TORDRENDREN-676888 format. One line per 3 residues: number of its first residue (from 0); their letters; for each residue y, z, x of C-alpha. Coordinates in pm, 1 decimal. Layout:
NUM) a) Y Z X | ...
This chain:
0) mtr) -94.0 1423.7 2085.7 | -157.8 1221.0 2398.9 | 138.3 976.8 2319.8
3) lad) 357.0 1295.7 2209.3 | 298.6 1512.1 2537.6 | 605.0 1420.5 2712.9
6) lgd) 762.2 1610.2 2439.4 | 565.7 1962.4 2542.2 | 855.5 2105.8 2729.0
9) qle) 1056.2 2092.9 2379.4 | 843.5 2233.1 2148.6 | 485.1 2314.3 2075.0
12) lvr) 141.0 2070.3 1967.3 | -123.8 2206.0 1810.1 | -398.0 2003.2 1753.5
15) wdl) -508.2 2084.3 1423.6 | -751.2 1908.2 1173.5 | -661.8 2124.0 841.9
18) lgp) -1036.2 2113.3 781.1 | -1021.2 2540.7 944.0 | -843.4 2786.5 924.9
21) lpa) -558.5 2849.5 1252.5 | -532.7 3149.2 1413.4 | -282.0 3361.8 1232.3
24) dvl) -45.4 3381.1 1543.0 | -44.9 3033.3 1651.3 | -6.3 2934.0 1212.3
27) arv) 274.5 3182.1 1228.1 | 440.9 2993.8 1507.5 | 389.9 2637.7 1275.5
30) dvv) 680.7 2488.1 1135.9 | 593.4 2115.1 1119.9 | 259.2 1967.3 1032.8
33) vig) 171.2 1594.3 1087.3 | -75.4 1434.5 863.7 | -338.7 1235.8 958.4
36) hyw) -414.7 865.3 866.1 | -697.1 863.8 565.0 | -731.6 1230.6 566.7
39) igs) -817.1 1299.9 204.0 | -1033.4 1580.6 51.1 | -868.0 1893.1 -125.1
42) qrw) -966.0 2158.4 95.3 | -747.7 2009.2 338.9 | -415.7 1970.3 150.1
45) erl) -478.0 2303.2 24.8 | -461.5 2438.6 377.8 | -65.5 2337.8 380.9
48) atv) -16.1 2604.9 146.9 | -145.9 2880.8 391.4 | 143.0 2785.6 641.0
51) pnl) 394.8 3035.5 632.7 | 689.4 2917.3 797.6 | 647.4 2535.6 688.0
54) rcv) 946.2 2338.0 712.4 | 848.2 2003.7 682.8 | 566.7 1776.2 642.3
57) llp) 518.7 1425.7 810.0 | 293.0 1161.2 595.3 | 141.8 908.4 785.6
60) sag) 93.1 656.2 411.9 | 443.4 480.6 254.2 | 274.3 678.7 -49.3
63) feh) 272.7 1020.5 -148.2 | 219.5 1060.1 -525.5 | -157.3 1225.8 -386.6
66) alp) 13.8 1450.8 -158.4 | 353.8 1611.2 -352.6 | 112.2 1830.1 -565.1
69) yip) -21.3 2052.7 -273.3 | 270.8 2080.0 -99.7 | 477.5 2421.1 -159.0
72) ehv) 811.9 2320.6 -306.0 | 1044.7 2442.9 -48.5 | 895.3 2216.0 160.0
75) svc) 1035.1 1871.8 313.0 | 794.8 1591.9 267.3 | 851.3 1248.6 450.4
78) sgr) 670.2 964.6 405.5 | 539.1 699.6 674.9 | 726.2 387.9 514.8
81) gvh) 757.2 110.6 737.0 | 463.3 202.6 979.6 | 218.5 -21.0 743.6
84) sag) 421.4 -318.2 607.6 | 321.2 -559.2 867.4 | -38.1 -468.9 868.8
87) tae) -21.3 -442.7 447.8 | 186.8 -789.8 427.1 | -36.9 -946.6 647.3
90) lav) -342.5 -834.7 458.5 | -155.9 -976.5 124.8 | -102.5 -1348.2 291.9
93) alm) -481.4 -1303.3 339.9 | -612.6 -1256.7 26.0 | -389.1 -1496.3 -134.2
96) laa) -511.4 -1728.0 151.5 | -900.5 -1639.4 86.5 | -791.0 -1685.0 -290.3
99) qrg) -654.8 -2024.4 -291.9 | -885.4 -2212.1 -49.6 | -1250.6 -2023.8 -170.4
102) lad) -1291.3 -1847.7 167.9 | -1541.9 -1579.3 -14.8 | -1787.7 -1821.2 -144.4
105) avv) -1740.5 -2029.5 193.5 | -1887.3 -1717.7 359.7 | -2155.5 -1717.0 103.8
108) aqs) -2236.2 -2077.7 157.4 | -2212.8 -1998.0 532.3 | -2490.9 -1690.0 516.9
111) egr) -2707.5 -1961.3 298.1 | -2701.2 -2247.7 553.8 | -2562.3 -2461.2 294.3
114) whn) -2296.0 -2721.9 325.0 | -1995.7 -2606.6 72.3 | -1718.3 -2873.6 100.8
117) pfg) -1492.1 -2823.4 -237.4 | -1121.3 -2930.0 -324.1 | -896.8 -2605.1 -339.3
120) mal) -588.9 -2477.5 -415.0 | -269.7 -2459.1 -136.3 | -56.3 -2207.4 -130.7
123) adr) 224.3 -2431.7 -23.0 | 422.1 -2506.2 -344.1 | 320.6 -2241.4 -547.9
126) rvl) 544.7 -1973.2 -734.4 | 504.4 -1641.1 -580.3 | 645.0 -1320.0 -802.2
129) vvg) 689.1 -1029.3 -566.9 | 708.3 -737.0 -769.6 | 874.1 -450.9 -519.5
132) ags) 1132.7 -433.4 -236.8 | 1065.2 -218.7 -51.2 | 931.2 -228.2 380.7
135) vas) 610.9 -392.4 249.6 | 796.6 -612.7 52.5 | 1003.5 -737.5 277.7
138) alv) 774.9 -804.1 525.9 | 552.5 -996.8 306.1 | 868.5 -1216.3 276.7
141) arl) 916.4 -1295.3 581.2 | 549.5 -1404.2 623.2 | 560.6 -1626.5 290.0
144) rpf) 865.4 -1815.6 407.9 | 684.4 -2049.6 637.5 | 416.9 -2144.9 376.8
147) evq) 669.7 -2330.9 175.4 | 642.5 -2149.7 -146.3 | 902.8 -2000.9 -430.7
150) itq) 977.7 -1668.3 -447.9 | 1116.0 -1505.6 -642.0 | 1117.5 -1054.2 -625.7
153) var) 1150.8 -778.7 -909.2 | 1208.2 -460.4 -815.0 | 1336.7 -117.7 -1054.1
156) tar) 1696.8 -246.1 -1020.9 | 1875.4 -566.0 -1005.2 | 2037.7 -646.0 -728.2
159) vgp) 2079.7 -881.2 -434.5 | 1895.3 -749.9 -86.7 | 1837.0 -953.8 266.0
162) dgp) 1628.8 -1154.6 115.7 | 1880.0 -1257.3 -161.2 | 1875.5 -1190.0 -557.8
165) vhg) 1626.4 -948.9 -658.8 | 1577.3 -956.6 -1073.6 | 1489.2 -546.6 -1203.2
168) ved) 1184.8 -453.9 -1370.7 | 1331.9 -496.6 -1760.5 | 1293.2 -948.6 -1625.0
171) lat) 903.2 -903.0 -1558.3 | 784.7 -1008.8 -1900.4 | 1022.9 -1321.3 -1897.3
174) llp) 949.1 -1402.3 -1521.4 | 520.4 -1344.5 -1516.4 | 430.8 -1686.1 -1734.6
177) dad) 624.0 -1865.0 -1424.2 | 413.2 -1718.7 -1173.9 | 86.6 -1865.3 -988.5
180) ivv) 86.8 -1558.2 -820.5 | 167.7 -1215.0 -869.5 | 222.1 -933.7 -603.7
183) ltv) 209.4 -570.6 -604.5 | 376.6 -347.3 -303.0 | 512.4 -73.7 -580.9
186) pld) 464.6 295.7 -479.9 | 295.5 457.2 -803.2 | 492.1 631.4 -1033.2
189) ast) 507.4 748.7 -1412.3 | 707.8 468.9 -1428.6 | 496.6 189.0 -1246.5
192) ehl) 131.7 297.0 -1382.7 | -48.4 -1.6 -1534.4 | 288.9 -185.1 -1493.1
195) lda) 54.4 -458.1 -1515.1 | -95.5 -374.7 -1867.5 | -294.4 -594.4 -2105.2
198) aal) 43.2 -777.7 -2228.1 | 189.9 -827.7 -1888.5 | -152.7 -1034.9 -1779.6
201) aal) -149.5 -1197.7 -2060.7 | 211.9 -1333.1 -2010.5 | 38.3 -1501.5 -1701.7
204) pdg) -13.9 -1857.9 -1681.3 | -396.4 -1974.0 -1696.5 | -569.6 -1959.4 -1324.1
207) alv) -290.3 -1722.3 -1158.8 | -387.8 -1480.7 -915.5 | -337.8 -1162.7 -937.8
210) vnv) -255.3 -1001.9 -592.3 | -237.3 -577.7 -586.1 | -158.0 -405.3 -194.7
213) arg) -31.3 -128.1 -397.3 | -190.1 137.6 -582.9 | -489.1 71.6 -847.2
216) rvv) -333.7 223.4 -1070.3 | -59.7 -26.7 -1136.4 | -289.0 -241.0 -1305.2
219) dtd) -469.6 -165.3 -1612.7 | -844.7 -198.1 -1475.6 | -961.3 -304.8 -1797.7
222) all) -739.1 -524.8 -1933.5 | -729.9 -682.7 -1559.6 | -1138.9 -688.3 -1599.4
225) ael) -1120.2 -861.1 -1986.5 | -907.7 -1151.6 -1824.5 | -1120.4 -1227.9 -1461.4
228) csg) -1462.3 -1220.6 -1718.8 | -1285.2 -1505.4 -1968.7 | -1191.4 -1723.8 -1631.7
231) rlr) -862.3 -1720.4 -1728.0 | -753.8 -1518.8 -1421.4 | -814.0 -1462.2 -1046.2
234) aal) -748.9 -1154.7 -873.1 | -728.4 -1027.7 -495.1 | -744.7 -668.4 -497.9
237) dvt) -702.4 -464.4 -141.0 | -637.7 -126.1 -406.0 | -876.4 -43.1 -714.0
240) dpe) -880.4 159.3 -1009.4 | -1064.7 397.5 -986.9 | -1103.5 426.4 -580.5
243) plp) -1351.5 423.2 -362.5 | -1517.0 183.1 -616.6 | -1859.6 273.2 -685.7
246) pgh) -2159.0 57.8 -651.0 | -2252.9 -97.8 -999.8 | -1821.9 -114.4 -1128.6
249) plw) -1781.7 -470.0 -1315.8 | -1505.9 -554.3 -1026.7 | -1764.0 -627.9 -771.0
252) sap) -1887.5 -868.3 -1003.0 | -1607.3 -1017.7 -1174.9 | -1546.9 -1404.6 -1123.1
255) ntv) -1279.4 -1509.6 -865.2 | -1243.2 -1223.5 -716.2 | -1168.3 -1061.9 -421.7
258) ita) -1178.4 -740.3 -289.2 | -1108.2 -523.0 -11.8 | -1108.8 -131.7 111.2
261) hqg) -790.6 -13.6 118.3 | -751.7 -160.7 463.8 | -379.6 -287.6 469.3
264) gnt) -284.5 -5.5 750.5 | -667.7 -50.2 898.2 | -515.6 -239.2 1222.4
267) dat) -439.8 -119.1 1570.6 | -85.6 -125.9 1530.8 | -64.2 156.8 1312.0
270) spr) -154.1 415.7 1568.4 | 142.8 346.8 1792.0 | 393.7 278.9 1513.9
273) vta) 261.7 663.0 1316.3 | 327.1 786.0 1674.6 | 700.2 613.7 1727.3
276) lvr) 769.7 764.3 1367.7 | 689.3 1115.4 1474.0 | 891.1 1061.1 1776.7
279) rql) 1156.7 985.1 1568.6 | 1130.9 1245.4 1378.4 | 1040.9 1524.3 1557.2
282) ghl) 1375.3 1394.2 1797.8 | 1602.6 1430.9 1445.9 | 1457.6 1779.2 1418.5
285) lag) 1537.2 1885.3 1714.5 | 1906.6 1729.6 1736.4 | 1914.1 1908.9 1376.1
288) epl) 1998.9 1517.2 1205.1 | 1853.1 1426.2 829.1 | 1515.7 1327.1 853.9
291) enq) 1379.8 933.4 816.5 | 1199.7 840.1 462.2 | 1254.8 1191.6 316.2
294) vr) 1056.3 1130.8 -28.7 | 1127.6 1518.6 -104.1
């Protein structure tokens, strides 16, 4: 609200957490709703159906599958594509380094006051398969290049992208056996649910690392658990299925596994970037221009 206050002479800004109703006269004037970062709970989403003149919903997240069922069909929906790309790419690299260099074991050893000096795996010279070619994938590829890795990208369709050739998803099965590390950055939809199923995981070479910064259901959790518990594969996960991961779930204690709690976008860079995107979107609406990141 503070960052957008200078737009007050062009539009009316109303603070609403969607937890309670707005006065009827105010609700009738609302035509754009900006969703807050990590707002959860169906009671919030269900209130969108009470806005009689709603034209557009602006999401702060790159993913949007969780929101669409609650937003009336006639309402435009825009994602926060690009807002979290830097933070998520940073975390993906951090997860790779933590897994390769055994940092989780080092933290445990420190808490025990124990000198722990293992011989570990480098990130350099590894074959990294990046599944996805959106803004998160582009940010990740840019950050990986200085690490002297061999990068291969896979997307829905084959093409030549800004980072070089991109394979189509139909090539995934033939690319997995040559991957030391596979990083998932794809959105969740019917085509990507359980993209890494038992057969795909089995195609990875022994010791390969699965990094998921996409959505938990992109990986078959039961199949991944079987591979982790056998000691054949490793995992570094910022997202899980189920999520939040409940106490006692076997993923918590799976060997060779690092887990963070869906915190790719949880940085102090997020709020200013969300504000900048909302400012641009409001400018487009005021000027009668097409919106950015329109997913419906």
